[in-house]
C-alpha positions in Angstrom: -11.6 122.0 -183.6 -14.5 122.4 -185.6 -16.3 125.5 -186.9 -18.8 127.6 -184.4 -20.9 130.5 -185.6 -21.7 133.5 -183.4 -24.3 136.6 -184.1 -26.9 138.7 -182.8 -30.3 140.1 -183.1 -30.3 143.5 -183.9 -33.0 146.5 -183.8 -32.8 149.8 -185.8 -34.2 152.7 -183.1 -35.9 156.1 -184.3 -32.3 157.4 -184.3 -31.2 155.1 -186.7 -28.7 153.3 -184.4 -28.4 149.9 -184.2 -28.8 148.0 -180.8 -28.2 144.6 -179.6 -31.3 142.7 -178.2 -30.5 139.0 -178.3 -27.1 137.2 -178.4 -27.8 134.4 -180.9 -25.5 131.9 -178.6 -28.5 132.0 -176.3 -30.7 129.9 -178.5 -28.3 127.3 -178.3 -28.3 126.3 -182.3 -25.3 124.1 -181.8 -23.4 123.1 -184.9 -26.0 122.7 -187.4 -23.9 122.3 -190.5 -27.1 121.6 -192.8 -29.0 124.8 -191.6 -25.5 126.9 -191.7 -25.4 125.9 -195.5 -28.9 126.7 -196.0 -28.9 130.0 -194.5 -25.5 131.1 -195.0 -23.4 129.2 -197.9 -21.1 127.6 -194.6 -20.3 124.1 -194.2 -21.1 123.1 -198.0 -24.2 120.2 -197.6 -23.8 118.7 -201.3 -26.9 120.0 -202.5 -27.0 123.8 -201.6 -26.1 125.8 -204.6 -28.2 128.9 -203.5 -28.2 129.7 -199.8 -30.5 132.4 -198.7 -28.4 134.7 -197.0 -24.7 134.1 -197.9 -21.7 136.6 -198.8 -23.4 139.9 -197.7 -20.4 140.8 -195.4 -20.6 142.4 -192.1 -23.4 145.8 -192.2 -21.1 149.0 -191.9 -23.4 150.0 -188.7 -23.9 147.2 -186.4 -24.3 147.6 -183.2 -21.2 148.3 -180.4 -21.2 144.9 -178.9 -21.4 143.4 -182.2 -18.8 145.3 -183.5 -16.2 144.4 -180.6 -17.1 140.8 -180.9 -16.4 140.6 -184.7 -12.3 141.6 -184.7 -10.2 138.8 -185.4 -8.3 137.3 -188.2 -9.8 133.9 -187.8 -13.5 134.7 -188.4 -15.0 134.6 -191.6 -18.4 134.6 -193.6 -20.3 137.3 -192.1 -23.4 138.3 -193.1 -26.8 139.2 -192.4 -30.6 139.1 -193.2 -33.7 141.6 -192.1 -36.6 140.3 -190.9 -38.2 141.7 -194.4 -35.4 139.2 -195.6 -36.4 136.6 -193.8 -40.4 136.9 -194.3 -40.0 136.7 -198.2 -38.2 133.3 -198.0 -39.8 130.7 -200.3 -39.0 127.8 -197.9 -40.6 125.5 -200.4 -38.0 126.7 -203.2 -35.1 124.6 -204.7 -32.2 126.0 -203.4 -30.3 123.9 -206.2 -30.7 123.1 -210.2 -31.1 119.1 -209.4 -31.1 116.5 -207.2 -28.8 116.6 -203.9 -25.5 114.6 -204.2 -26.2 112.6 -201.3 -29.9 113.2 -199.7 -32.7 111.3 -200.4 -36.6 111.3 -199.1 -38.1 109.2 -197.4 -41.7 108.2 -198.8 -44.2 105.9 -196.6 -48.0 105.3 -196.6 -50.3 107.7 -195.3 -53.7 107.1 -193.8 -55.3 106.5 -197.3 -52.2 104.4 -198.3 -50.9 106.9 -200.4 -47.0 107.8 -200.5 -46.3 111.1 -198.4 -42.7 112.4 -197.9 -42.0 111.5 -194.0 -38.3 112.7 -194.3 -35.5 114.0 -195.8 -31.9 112.4 -194.7 -28.5 111.0 -196.0 -28.5 107.9 -198.0 -27.1 105.1 -195.7 -24.7 102.2 -197.2 -27.4 100.2 -196.8 -29.4 102.3 -199.3 -26.7 102.4 -202.0 -26.6 98.3 -202.0 -30.2 98.4 -202.7 -29.6 101.1 -205.5 -27.0 99.1 -206.8 -29.3 96.2 -207.0 -32.3 97.9 -208.3 -30.2 100.1 -211.0 -27.1 98.0 -211.3 -23.6 99.6 -210.6 -22.0 99.7 -207.4 -22.6 100.8 -203.9 -21.6 103.7 -204.2 -24.2 105.1 -206.9 -25.5 108.8 -205.6 -29.1 109.6 -205.8 -28.0 112.2 -207.8 -27.1 109.7 -210.0 -30.4 107.3 -210.4 -31.9 107.1 -213.2 -34.8 109.6 -213.9 -37.9 109.0 -211.7 -35.6 106.6 -210.0 -36.7 105.3 -207.0 -35.4 102.4 -204.4 -37.7 100.3 -202.1 -36.0 99.0 -199.0 -37.8 98.0 -195.5 -41.2 99.1 -196.7 -39.8 103.0 -197.5 -39.6 104.3 -201.2 -36.7 106.5 -201.4 -36.1 109.0 -204.1 -33.7 111.3 -204.6 -34.6 115.4 -203.7 -33.8 118.7 -204.7 -33.1 120.4 -201.4 -35.7 122.9 -200.2 -35.2 125.5 -196.8 -38.0 124.0 -195.6 -36.4 120.4 -195.7 -32.9 122.3 -193.9 -34.2 124.9 -191.5 -38.2 124.7 -191.0 -39.5 128.0 -190.7 -42.2 126.6 -187.4 -40.5 124.2 -185.9 -36.6 122.7 -185.1 -33.6 124.9 -183.3 -34.1 127.9 -185.8 -37.6 128.4 -185.1 -37.2 130.4 -181.7 -35.0 132.8 -183.8 -37.5 133.8 -186.2 -40.0 133.9 -183.7 -37.8 136.7 -181.5 -36.7 138.6 -185.3 -40.9 138.7 -185.7 -42.1 139.7 -182.6 -39.4 142.6 -182.8 -40.5 143.6 -186.0 -44.0 143.7 -184.7 -42.6 146.6 -182.6 -39.8 148.3 -184.8 -40.8 147.4 -188.1 -39.4 144.5 -190.5 -36.3 146.6 -192.1 -35.5 147.6 -188.6 -34.9 144.2 -187.3 -31.7 142.2 -188.5 -29.5 139.0 -187.9 -26.1 139.4 -187.7 -23.9 136.1 -188.0 -20.2 135.0 -188.5 -18.0 131.7 -188.3 -14.9 131.0 -186.7 
Protein backbone atom coordinates (compact mmCIF):
# COMPACT_ATOMS: atom_id res chain seq x y z
CA UNK A 1 0.00 0.00 0.00
CA UNK A 2 1.24 3.47 -0.83
CA UNK A 3 0.56 6.94 0.45
CA UNK A 4 -2.56 8.78 -0.66
CA UNK A 5 -3.48 12.46 -0.49
CA UNK A 6 -6.77 13.92 0.70
CA UNK A 7 -7.91 17.48 1.14
CA UNK A 8 -10.38 20.23 0.36
CA UNK A 9 -10.68 23.77 -0.86
CA UNK A 10 -12.35 25.98 1.74
CA UNK A 11 -13.76 29.51 1.75
CA UNK A 12 -14.31 31.87 4.67
CA UNK A 13 -17.65 33.63 4.89
CA UNK A 14 -18.33 37.10 6.25
CA UNK A 15 -18.96 35.67 9.73
CA UNK A 16 -15.45 34.18 9.77
CA UNK A 17 -16.46 30.53 9.44
CA UNK A 18 -14.65 28.30 6.97
CA UNK A 19 -16.82 26.13 4.72
CA UNK A 20 -15.83 23.28 2.41
CA UNK A 21 -16.24 24.26 -1.25
CA UNK A 22 -14.61 21.39 -3.16
CA UNK A 23 -13.34 17.95 -2.16
CA UNK A 24 -9.81 17.62 -3.52
CA UNK A 25 -10.55 14.03 -4.57
CA UNK A 26 -12.95 15.42 -7.19
CA UNK A 27 -9.92 16.59 -9.19
CA UNK A 28 -8.62 13.02 -9.57
CA UNK A 29 -5.02 14.11 -9.03
CA UNK A 30 -3.71 10.60 -8.42
CA UNK A 31 -0.40 9.77 -6.79
CA UNK A 32 1.69 12.58 -8.24
CA UNK A 33 4.73 12.20 -6.00
CA UNK A 34 6.76 14.88 -7.75
CA UNK A 35 4.02 17.45 -7.24
CA UNK A 36 3.53 16.33 -3.63
CA UNK A 37 7.18 16.97 -2.90
CA UNK A 38 7.27 20.30 -4.72
CA UNK A 39 4.14 21.62 -3.03
CA UNK A 40 4.01 19.90 0.36
CA UNK A 41 7.39 18.30 1.10
CA UNK A 42 6.05 14.74 0.82
CA UNK A 43 7.71 11.88 -1.14
CA UNK A 44 11.20 13.39 -1.55
CA UNK A 45 11.80 13.97 -5.25
CA UNK A 46 15.60 14.00 -4.85
CA UNK A 47 16.01 17.64 -5.71
CA UNK A 48 13.46 19.65 -3.70
CA UNK A 49 14.94 21.28 -0.62
CA UNK A 50 12.39 24.09 -0.24
CA UNK A 51 8.83 22.84 -0.90
CA UNK A 52 6.28 25.60 -1.29
CA UNK A 53 3.67 24.90 1.40
CA UNK A 54 5.10 22.21 3.67
CA UNK A 55 4.95 21.60 7.43
CA UNK A 56 2.27 24.18 8.29
CA UNK A 57 0.01 21.81 10.17
CA UNK A 58 -3.77 21.79 10.22
CA UNK A 59 -5.49 25.16 10.76
CA UNK A 60 -7.46 25.32 14.01
CA UNK A 61 -10.55 26.68 12.28
CA UNK A 62 -11.02 24.14 9.49
CA UNK A 63 -14.50 23.47 8.18
CA UNK A 64 -16.53 20.74 9.89
CA UNK A 65 -16.28 18.19 7.01
CA UNK A 66 -12.48 18.52 7.04
CA UNK A 67 -12.30 18.21 10.82
CA UNK A 68 -14.37 15.02 10.68
CA UNK A 69 -12.18 13.54 7.95
CA UNK A 70 -8.68 14.22 9.28
CA UNK A 71 -9.13 12.16 12.45
CA UNK A 72 -6.81 9.15 12.47
CA UNK A 73 -3.35 8.21 13.68
CA UNK A 74 -2.31 7.14 10.18
CA UNK A 75 -2.77 10.62 8.71
CA UNK A 76 0.22 12.92 8.53
CA UNK A 77 1.84 15.92 6.86
CA UNK A 78 -1.18 18.21 7.26
CA UNK A 79 -0.64 21.60 5.64
CA UNK A 80 -2.47 24.36 3.83
CA UNK A 81 -2.09 27.33 1.48
CA UNK A 82 -4.35 30.32 0.89
CA UNK A 83 -4.93 31.60 -2.60
CA UNK A 84 -2.78 34.59 -1.62
CA UNK A 85 0.06 32.12 -0.94
CA UNK A 86 -0.42 30.36 -4.27
CA UNK A 87 -0.74 33.60 -6.24
CA UNK A 88 2.57 34.83 -4.77
CA UNK A 89 4.59 31.77 -5.85
CA UNK A 90 7.61 32.35 -8.06
CA UNK A 91 7.11 29.30 -10.26
CA UNK A 92 10.58 29.73 -11.76
CA UNK A 93 12.39 30.16 -8.45
CA UNK A 94 14.84 27.38 -7.49
CA UNK A 95 13.62 24.75 -5.05
CA UNK A 96 17.18 23.85 -4.05
CA UNK A 97 20.69 25.28 -3.98
CA UNK A 98 22.13 22.87 -6.52
CA UNK A 99 21.26 20.43 -9.31
CA UNK A 100 18.82 17.63 -8.60
CA UNK A 101 20.33 14.22 -7.96
CA UNK A 102 18.69 12.30 -10.80
CA UNK A 103 16.79 14.83 -12.91
CA UNK A 104 18.00 16.22 -16.23
CA UNK A 105 16.81 18.79 -18.71
CA UNK A 106 16.29 17.68 -22.30
CA UNK A 107 17.48 20.41 -24.66
CA UNK A 108 16.41 20.12 -28.30
CA UNK A 109 16.91 22.41 -31.30
CA UNK A 110 14.12 24.91 -31.82
CA UNK A 111 12.88 26.29 -35.12
CA UNK A 112 15.87 28.62 -35.37
CA UNK A 113 18.31 25.87 -34.43
CA UNK A 114 18.93 27.26 -30.93
CA UNK A 115 18.70 24.73 -28.12
CA UNK A 116 15.60 25.12 -25.95
CA UNK A 117 14.51 23.24 -22.85
CA UNK A 118 12.02 20.65 -24.08
CA UNK A 119 11.37 18.60 -20.93
CA UNK A 120 12.67 17.71 -17.49
CA UNK A 121 12.85 14.00 -16.73
CA UNK A 122 14.54 11.30 -14.72
CA UNK A 123 17.97 10.19 -15.90
CA UNK A 124 17.84 6.79 -17.63
CA UNK A 125 20.43 3.97 -17.56
CA UNK A 126 21.28 4.80 -21.20
CA UNK A 127 22.04 8.37 -20.16
CA UNK A 128 24.17 7.09 -17.29
CA UNK A 129 26.24 5.05 -19.73
CA UNK A 130 26.59 8.05 -22.05
CA UNK A 131 27.66 10.21 -19.10
CA UNK A 132 30.28 7.62 -18.15
CA UNK A 133 31.61 7.68 -21.71
CA UNK A 134 31.64 11.50 -21.71
CA UNK A 135 33.12 12.20 -18.28
CA UNK A 136 34.73 8.91 -17.32
CA UNK A 137 33.81 6.85 -14.30
CA UNK A 138 30.94 4.39 -14.02
CA UNK A 139 27.35 4.47 -15.23
CA UNK A 140 26.04 5.36 -11.76
CA UNK A 141 27.33 8.92 -12.08
CA UNK A 142 24.34 11.11 -11.17
CA UNK A 143 23.65 14.32 -13.13
CA UNK A 144 24.35 16.34 -9.98
CA UNK A 145 27.87 14.85 -10.05
CA UNK A 146 28.64 15.85 -13.63
CA UNK A 147 31.40 18.44 -14.05
CA UNK A 148 30.36 22.13 -13.95
CA UNK A 149 28.63 23.07 -17.22
CA UNK A 150 28.79 19.40 -18.22
CA UNK A 151 26.34 18.10 -20.77
CA UNK A 152 25.74 14.79 -22.50
CA UNK A 153 24.71 14.32 -26.13
CA UNK A 154 22.55 11.28 -26.83
CA UNK A 155 20.33 10.51 -29.81
CA UNK A 156 20.18 14.13 -30.95
CA UNK A 157 19.27 15.46 -27.48
CA UNK A 158 21.51 17.50 -25.20
CA UNK A 159 21.11 16.63 -21.52
CA UNK A 160 22.10 19.01 -18.73
CA UNK A 161 21.69 18.92 -14.94
CA UNK A 162 18.84 21.07 -13.65
CA UNK A 163 17.94 22.91 -10.48
CA UNK A 164 14.28 22.06 -10.06
CA UNK A 165 11.59 24.75 -10.06
CA UNK A 166 7.90 24.56 -9.26
CA UNK A 167 7.08 25.16 -12.92
CA UNK A 168 9.00 22.02 -13.87
CA UNK A 169 7.17 19.77 -11.41
CA UNK A 170 3.76 21.46 -11.07
CA UNK A 171 3.19 23.95 -13.90
CA UNK A 172 0.49 26.43 -12.84
CA UNK A 173 -1.33 26.60 -16.19
CA UNK A 174 -1.30 22.99 -17.37
CA UNK A 175 -1.35 19.47 -16.02
CA UNK A 176 -3.24 18.00 -13.10
CA UNK A 177 -3.00 20.90 -10.68
CA UNK A 178 -4.12 23.63 -13.07
CA UNK A 179 -7.78 22.84 -12.32
CA UNK A 180 -7.13 23.18 -8.58
CA UNK A 181 -5.56 26.60 -9.01
CA UNK A 182 -8.39 27.71 -11.29
CA UNK A 183 -11.01 26.67 -8.75
CA UNK A 184 -9.18 28.59 -6.02
CA UNK A 185 -8.73 31.63 -8.26
CA UNK A 186 -12.43 31.69 -9.12
CA UNK A 187 -13.43 31.43 -5.45
CA UNK A 188 -10.94 34.13 -4.49
CA UNK A 189 -12.62 36.50 -6.93
CA UNK A 190 -15.75 36.10 -4.80
CA UNK A 191 -14.38 35.76 -1.26
CA UNK A 192 -10.92 37.38 -1.39
CA UNK A 193 -7.41 35.94 -1.67
CA UNK A 194 -6.96 35.33 2.08
CA UNK A 195 -10.41 33.77 2.39
CA UNK A 196 -9.82 30.78 0.12
CA UNK A 197 -7.42 28.02 1.05
CA UNK A 198 -6.34 24.52 0.17
CA UNK A 199 -6.01 22.07 3.08
CA UNK A 200 -4.25 18.74 2.46
CA UNK A 201 -3.03 15.72 4.38
CA UNK A 202 -1.61 12.29 3.60
CA UNK A 203 -2.11 8.81 4.86
